[in-house]
Each structure stands twice: as C-alpha cells, then as structure tokens.
N, C-alpha and C positions, 0 to 999 in steps of 0.2 A: 926149119926153125918154126916152132908153134907160134900162132898168133897170140897177142896179149890176152884176149878173151879166153883162149884155150888154156893158156898157162894158169890163169886164175881158177878155172874150173878144175884142172888137174891137181892144183894145190889144195883144193877143198875150201876155197875162200868164197864166201857168199855174203848176202846182206847181213847175216848174223855177225860176222867178223867186222864188217864195216860199221855197223851200229855200235858194237862194243868198243871199237877203236875211237870213234868220234865222240861217244858218250864219255869215255875216259879222258879224252882231250878236253872236252867241255868242262868236266869236273875239275881237272887240273888247272885249267885256265882261270876258273873262278875261285877255287879253294886251295890249290897249291900243295896237295897231299898226294904223292904219286901212288902209294900202295892203296889208299882208299879210292883213288881214281880208277885203278885197275878193277877193284872190287865193284865199284859203281858201274863201270862200263859193262862188265859181264852180267851184273845183276839186271841192268836195264835191257840188255840184249835178250836175256832169258825171258824177262817179263813181256816185252813187246812180241816176241815170237809166240809166247803162250797166248797173249791177247788176240793176236791175229788168227791163230789156229782155232781158238774157241769162240771167236766173234764177239768178245766182250768189248771193253774199252773203245767203243765207237768214237769217242771224243778225240782219239789219237789221229783220226783220219778225216777230221772235219775240213770243209772247204776253206779256201783263203777268204772268201766273202764272209763266212761265219767268224773267221779270225778277226777280221776288221770290225765286225759288230761287237765281238767280245772285248776288243781293245778299247772300246769307248767306256766300258764299265770299269769301275774301280775294283781292283783285286782285293779280296778278303782272304785272310789266312785259312788254310785247309783245316778241317776238323778230322784228324786222323783217328782211326780206331785204336783201342787200347793195345799197347805193345808195338805201335808204329810211330814214326816221327816224320815230320815234313822235311824233305831235302829237295831243293831246286824245284819246288812246286809239285812234288809227288809224295805220297805216303809210302814209306819203306820200313822194313824191319832191320834192326841191328842185331847181329849175333853176339855171342859171348866174347869173341876176340875183337869186337869193334868193327868188323867188316859187315857189309850189307848182306842180307839173307832173304831167301825165298823158301817158304815151307819148312823152316828150321834148318836149311842148308846154307851155310855161309859161302859166298863167292869170294875166294881168296886170290891174292896176286898169283899164287902158284897155278890156280885153275885158269886164270886169265892168260898166263904164259902158255899153258897147254892148249887151250882152245883158240887162242887168237895169235899170240906172238909166234909160236912154233909153225903155224900154218903159213902166216905171211912171210916168215923168214925163209921159206922154201924157194921163194922167187925174188925177194927183195931184202935189203938190209933193214933190220927193224929200226935202228936208230934214224935212218933216213925217213922211214914211214912215219914214225912218231913225230919227228920234227915237222914233216909235211902236214900231219893232222893238226898239230898245234898252230901252225901258220894259217891253216885253212879256217879253223874256228875263230882265230884271232881277227879275222876279217869282218866278223859280225859284232855289233854292239852287245854289251853285256846284257841288256834288257831282252835281247832275242835269246841269248844262251840261257838266261835264268828261267825262261818260260818254256815248259816242256812241249806245249803244242807248237809254238813258234820254232823251237829247235827241230822238232820232227819235220814240220812242213817246209821250212826255209833253209835249214842247214843240212839235215840228213837226206831227206827225200830226193832233192835234185841231183845228188851225187852218189847215191847208194849203189848204183850199178856201174859207175865209171871211175870212182875214186882210185882204186888200185890199178885199173887199166891206164889211167892217165899217168900215174907214177911210172909204170912200166915203159911208157912212151917217152919218159923224160920230161913230162909236163907238170906244171904246178896246178893242182885243182883250185878253181876259183868259183865264187857264186855266179850263176848265170845272170844275165842282164835283167831278166824279168823278176828275179828274186830281189835284186837291188832296188828295182822300181817299187816292188811290193813293200819292202822295208821302209822306203821313203814315204809311201802312202800311210803306213801304220804309224810312223812317227808324226806325221801331220795330224793324225787323229788323237794321239796320246801325249805328245811332248809339247811343253810350253816353250815360248821364245827363249826363256832363260837357259834351257837345256839344248838349244839348237846346235851348240858347238860339238856335242857328241856325234850328232848326225853328220855334221860337216866333216869331221875327222874320218868317219867311215867312208863317205863318198869320195874324199880326196885319195883314198887308197885304190880306187878303181882305175 
C-alpha cells in the first residue's frame, strides 16, 4: 500500500491544487457563490504560481513580523488599474461570463473541476475534501480570510504540503499552535475591546 505522500504525488496533487481548493473555500465562506468560488480558487492558484515563477509579487511572501507592522496601519482601498476590480484585497479581471480572468482567459468552474476536483477525486471523495476545506478556513476569523497576505501566511502556507495527507490519514486539518498565537498577537494590535468577542470565539474553537 503506497504511503499517503506517494499517493498524493501519483495523483498529481501539489501546492497548486491545495491553493485553488483553499482559495475557493475562502471565497465561498465569505461570499457564498460556489461557481464564482471555483473560478476565484483557480484564478488565484494560477496567479500565485505565476508570481512565484517570475519572482514578482514579493509582498505575498513577507515575514510575519512585517505583517504585524502592517496590521497597525489603517487599510486603504486599492486603486486597481482600468479593467480590474478589487476582490478580497486584490485587483482581478472579470471576464465576459462573470468569472475571474487572467490574460483574457476566464477560469471557469469546468476548468476548476478538471485541474483540481478530478485530481483530488483520484484518491479522496471530493465532497469530503470540500467539507474539510470549509471547516478548516472557518476556524479563522473573517478578518484573516479577507486579507490576502494573512490568508497566504497564516491559512495556506502552514498546511500547503500536509492538507491532503492529513485527510488521507483520517485527520482533520487544523491551524498549528504558533499560527493561533500569531493571530492573537495580530488582534491585540488591530482590534479594540469592543470587538474582542470575535477573537474569543476563535480561541474557544481550539
């Protein structure tokens, strides 16, 4: 019997699929539109893969210390280029069909199924994986999910190589303890006492 790590590799599942999955779950949790969530997930996975390959978007990989510093500053709306709109803190294109687009190519739910669902379904039931992804992102406060840098560093990065493996082992992916502590520190910097209940709800889930 192949080890979980080998099964993941043989199925062709990598960080790209995990990024697309968690981005889709993030979008669905915040906005509740499944088809657009699939489009968003694939769109962001393509974008981040491109950014990593070409060494652009350095801000995606900033340190947690830099995140803490930026958390002190009040966020201002992005000024997106013509033809782009701000969604979850990032500038993106919208195609003619209403799905997200890169370089004039729309990322459709059909493409999400081909590049993500079909591969994951080789080793796991998709419904179970999707449910696990939603449960995982739901463990984070909305303010973390709404911020692309916090999402990358605190939600995606710690689990990118183990999410599918944990599911294969029958485990439920959870945020590592150091991530919980970091979120608590960020809240102390940015949240006022009146909003403390949101953090309390998050910590009680641990």
